[in-house]
C-alpha positions in Angstrom: 116.2 145.6 124.5 114.3 143.0 122.9 116.0 140.1 121.4 113.9 138.0 119.0 114.4 134.2 118.1 112.7 132.0 115.9 113.0 128.2 116.2 113.7 126.1 113.9 115.0 122.1 113.9 116.8 120.2 111.4 115.6 117.4 109.6 116.6 115.1 112.7 115.1 117.1 115.1 118.1 118.6 117.0 117.5 122.6 116.9 120.0 124.6 115.3 119.1 127.7 116.9 119.0 128.2 120.5 119.0 131.4 123.2 122.3 130.5 124.6 121.5 126.9 125.9 122.7 126.5 128.9 124.4 123.7 129.7 122.8 121.3 132.5 124.5 119.9 135.6 126.4 116.9 134.9 125.4 113.9 136.3 127.6 111.4 138.5 128.7 108.9 135.5 127.6 105.3 136.4 129.7 102.7 135.0 126.6 100.9 133.2 125.8 103.8 131.5 129.2 104.2 129.6 128.2 101.9 126.4 124.4 102.6 125.9 121.1 103.8 127.8 118.1 101.3 128.0 114.7 103.0 127.2 111.1 102.5 128.0 108.5 104.4 125.3 105.2 105.0 127.3 102.9 105.7 124.4 103.2 105.3 120.8 100.7 108.2 119.5 101.4 111.3 117.5 104.1 112.7 119.9 106.0 109.3 120.5 105.6 108.0 117.1 107.6 111.4 115.9 109.9 110.0 118.5 110.3 106.5 117.1 110.5 107.7 113.8 113.8 109.8 114.4 115.8 107.8 117.5 117.1 105.3 115.0 120.2 107.6 114.4 120.6 107.5 118.0 120.9 103.5 117.8 124.9 103.5 119.5 123.9 104.9 122.0 120.2 104.5 123.3 118.2 101.3 122.4 114.1 100.9 123.0 113.7 97.9 125.6 110.2 97.9 125.2 107.3 100.2 123.9 103.1 100.7 125.8 100.7 101.0 124.3 96.8 100.7 125.4 96.0 98.2 122.4 98.7 95.4 121.5 100.7 95.7 118.5 102.4 92.7 118.9 104.2 91.9 115.5 103.9 95.5 114.8 107.9 95.8 114.6 109.7 92.2 115.7 112.6 94.3 116.6 110.9 95.8 119.6 108.5 94.5 122.7 105.5 96.1 122.4 103.4 95.6 125.3 100.5 96.8 127.0 101.9 96.2 130.8 103.5 99.2 132.3 105.0 96.9 135.0 106.3 94.3 132.8 107.9 97.3 130.8 109.6 98.5 134.1 110.8 94.6 134.7 113.0 94.8 131.6 115.0 97.4 133.7 115.5 101.0 131.9 117.7 103.5 132.7 115.4 106.1 131.1 111.5 106.5 130.5 110.4 108.6 127.1 106.6 109.1 128.0 104.1 111.3 126.2 100.5 109.8 127.2 97.5 111.9 127.6 96.7 113.2 130.8 95.3 110.1 132.9 95.9 108.5 136.4 98.0 105.8 134.2 100.2 108.2 132.9 101.0 109.6 136.5 101.3 106.2 138.0 103.8 105.5 135.6 106.2 108.8 135.9 105.6 108.4 139.9 106.8 104.9 139.5 109.9 105.6 137.3 110.6 108.5 139.6 110.9 106.1 142.8 113.2 103.6 140.4 115.7 106.7 139.8 115.1 106.3 136.3 115.8 109.3 134.0 112.2 111.1 132.3 111.6 112.7 129.1 108.4 113.7 129.2 105.8 116.1 127.3 103.2 115.8 129.9 102.1 119.1 131.0 99.2 118.5 132.7 100.9 115.5 135.2 103.9 117.5 135.8 102.2 120.7 136.4 100.2 118.8 139.5 103.0 116.7 140.6 106.3 119.0 141.5 107.4 116.4 143.4 108.7 114.4 140.9 112.0 116.0 139.6 113.2 115.6 143.2 111.6 111.9 143.6 113.8 111.1 140.8 117.0 112.9 141.9 116.9 111.2 145.5 117.0 107.9 143.3 119.4 108.8 141.3 117.4 109.8 138.4 116.5 113.1 136.6 113.7 114.7 135.0 113.4 116.6 131.5 110.4 118.1 129.8 111.4 120.4 127.5 108.3 119.5 124.9 105.7 120.1 127.6 105.9 124.0 126.9 105.6 125.3 123.2 106.5 122.6 121.4 110.0 122.9 119.7 110.3 127.0 121.2 113.3 126.8 124.1 110.9 128.7 126.6 112.1 126.9 129.7 115.7 126.6 128.9 115.7 130.7 127.7 114.0 131.4 131.2 117.1 129.0 133.2 119.3 130.5 131.3 118.1 134.2 131.6 118.3 134.0 135.3 121.7 132.1 135.2 122.8 135.5 133.6 121.4 137.5 136.6 118.5 138.7 135.3 115.1 138.6 137.4 111.9 137.5 135.5 109.0 140.4 135.3 106.5 138.9 133.7 106.0 135.9 130.7 103.1 136.3 128.1 102.3 134.7 125.0 100.4 132.2 123.1 100.9 128.7 124.5 98.6 126.3 122.9 98.9 125.7 119.2 95.1 124.2 118.9 93.6 127.0 120.5 95.5 129.4 117.7 94.7 127.1 114.8 91.3 127.4 115.5 90.9 130.9 116.2 92.4 131.4 112.7 90.0 129.5 111.3 87.2 131.4 113.0 88.6 134.2 111.7 88.5 132.9 108.2 84.5 132.3 108.4 84.8 128.8 109.9 82.1 127.4 112.8 84.0 126.4 115.8 83.0 122.6 115.4 84.2 122.7 111.8 87.4 124.2 112.8 88.0 121.8 115.6 87.6 119.0 113.3 89.9 120.6 111.1 92.6 121.0 113.9 92.5 117.4 114.6 92.5 116.4 111.0 96.2 118.3 111.2 97.3 116.2 113.8 97.2 119.5 116.4 93.9 118.7 118.8 93.5 115.4 121.0 90.2 113.5 120.2 88.9 115.4 123.3 90.2 118.9 122.7 88.8 120.4 125.8 91.7 121.0 127.4 93.1 123.0 124.7 89.8 125.1 124.3 89.2 125.6 127.6 92.3 127.0 128.3 93.4 123.7 130.7 96.3 122.8 128.6 97.8 127.1 128.8 97.5 127.2 132.7 99.1 123.9 133.1 101.9 125.2 131.1 102.0 128.4 132.9 102.6 126.4 136.4 105.5 124.8 134.6 107.0 128.4 133.4 106.3 129.9 136.8 108.3 126.7 138.6 111.2 128.1 135.9 110.9 131.9 136.3 110.0 132.6 139.8 110.6 129.3 141.7 106.9 129.1 142.2 104.2 126.7 142.8 101.2 127.3 141.3 98.1 125.7 141.8 96.4 124.9 138.0 93.0 125.3 139.6 93.9 129.2 140.6 94.3 130.5 137.5 91.6 132.1 135.7 90.4 130.8 132.3 88.5 132.0 129.6 87.1 129.4 126.9 87.0 129.4 123.1 83.2 129.2 123.7 82.7 132.4 125.1 83.4 133.7 122.0 79.9 134.0 119.8 79.6 133.5 116.2 80.9 136.7 114.2 83.0 138.1 116.7 86.4 136.9 115.0 85.6 138.0 112.0 84.1 141.2 113.0 87.2 142.0 115.1 89.2 141.4 111.9 87.4 143.9 109.9 88.5 146.1 112.6 91.8 145.2 112.7 91.8 143.4 115.7 92.4 139.4 116.0 91.4 137.3 118.7 94.0 135.0 120.6 94.1 132.6 123.4 96.8 134.6 125.5 98.7 132.9 128.9 100.1 136.0 131.0 102.0 135.3 134.4 102.6 138.8 135.8 103.6 140.4 139.5 100.4 142.2 141.1 101.0 143.7 144.5 103.9 141.6 145.0 102.6 138.3 144.0 102.3 136.5 141.1 99.2 136.0 139.4 98.3 133.7 136.3 95.4 133.7 133.7 94.6 132.2 130.3 92.2 135.1 128.5 90.5 135.1 125.1 91.5 138.8 124.6 91.1 140.8 121.3 94.5 142.4 120.3 95.4 145.2 117.6 97.3 143.5 114.9 100.3 145.7 115.8 100.6 143.5 119.2 103.3 140.9 119.0 101.3 138.3 120.2 99.1 138.3 116.9 102.3 137.1 114.6 101.6 133.6 116.2 99.4 131.9 112.7 97.8 128.6 112.6 99.7 126.2 115.0 102.2 128.7 116.2 103.3 129.8 119.7 104.7 132.7 120.6 106.1 133.7 124.4 107.6 137.2 125.7 109.7 137.3 128.4 109.9 140.7 130.1 113.0 141.2 132.5 112.9 143.9 135.4 116.5 145.1 133.8 114.4 145.9 130.6 115.5 143.4 128.4 112.8 141.5 126.5 112.9 138.4 124.7 110.5 136.9 121.8 110.3 133.5 121.0 108.0 132.5 118.2 107.7 128.9 116.2 105.8 125.7 116.0 104.3 125.0 118.9 102.0 121.8 118.2 102.1 119.0 116.3 103.8 115.7 115.8 107.6 117.3 114.6 108.1 120.2 117.3 107.1 118.7 120.1 109.4 115.3 119.2 112.0 117.5 118.2 111.8 118.8 121.8 112.0 115.5 123.4 114.9 114.4 121.2 116.7 117.3 121.9 116.0 116.0 125.7 117.3 112.8 124.8 120.6 113.9 123.5 121.2 116.4 126.5 120.9 112.4 128.9 122.8 111.0 126.4 125.6 114.0 126.6 125.3 113.8 130.2 125.2 110.0 130.8 127.4 108.8 128.0 129.4 111.6 126.5 128.9 113.2 123.3 
């Protein structure tokens, strides 16, 4: 039996469709959280810029104490404190830290600091989360929590679905999918005749690729997402460096177009599977038949297929890259935190 879900979002960023989204453990109410949460926002780029655009609808439940950016933006918005010093931001006494920085030492230090101070953390930083599995436990020990729905597949509820399936008693057998919207967009452009460099620049202009797209193109981004999926699906910690990867640079000019003529389509396929009783992860560049479900992901879309030992198959499909789906996933986590700490 296969269950399919196309992820959709509303204008305010709240997902309208979920696969029986589980209710997360309610944290012990804290009197100081009764009215409003105090937030620090780390980064104001593509993703957190989208969060800031929409978080105003939650102003009665959450206030922005400070926004940290690499360059000073004083005067950008007089209603908020724009800072360049993370320590100064934490001195404002945040209840929650909303983080969407690039993968860097600063991001890792900031998340570790937030966890050690008992802050609730909302993050989209799959690279840091993948190599720092202790963050959730550290935050919980100090009275905080960690939510990272946006770190895998943008607005598609992959991690929530895995949690829900396991609560229902399902045993996950494997996970396979297109997990990187940038690489998928680039491959579609190449199939249409674009050179790889031109396709990457098109992805950057569209807001799907970072200034340095190497993590997307080399498969490192998808590998980090597999680490997070393995954590939810199998209670297993994988080392991202042990996950085999084939970069898009392995695709020679003309290969994608020739494959299209033979009813094949190249995809960056990320997979977790059981082999000899062990879970193996890999990120491959594969020429798939047009009938393969992973070829349904077009441009920046992601698609994930979860297989259970019972025979149940769940297919999730939707936008996996860009400002709106990723910001909407973070807003969903923020709403969930508000419900746990303050009430609906």
